[in-house]
C-alpha positions, 0 to 999 in steps of 0.5 A: 500499500502506498503511504498517504498523507490528510493535507487538508483536514479541519480541527474544532479550531476551524471558523467555519467547519471541522469538529475533531480535537488534536488530540483526537485528530492526532491518536486516530491518525497513528491509529491508521497507520499514518505518520504525518497529518496535514491541517488547514483550518479556515481563518487562523492558526489557533489550534496549532500550538495544541496540535503540535504538542498533541502531534509530538505526544503521539510521534506524528509529524504536524503540517500546519496551514490555514486557508484564508478567506480573501474577501467576499463575492456575491455570497461566497465567503473565501473567494475574491477577484484575481488577475485571472479571474476567481482566486481561492487559498491552496488548501479551500 
């Protein structure tokens, strides 16, 4: 089986979605045989320290990121007009 890494998990610290707590996430990653997890919460890194500590306790390497809302376009938070049309941050 090829190694797999989730790169856009949302934790309970995500302001728009996500429900899993950092400790539970780190334990779930280990239980599934993974040693790396990528978290990209919406609009901030509020849980980054707690996630890093939980991952360290479980021997998991965290990849931290955020999916940031740039502007609101016609009721669609997170979308903005860019030079090349509509754009969204990586991981959104």
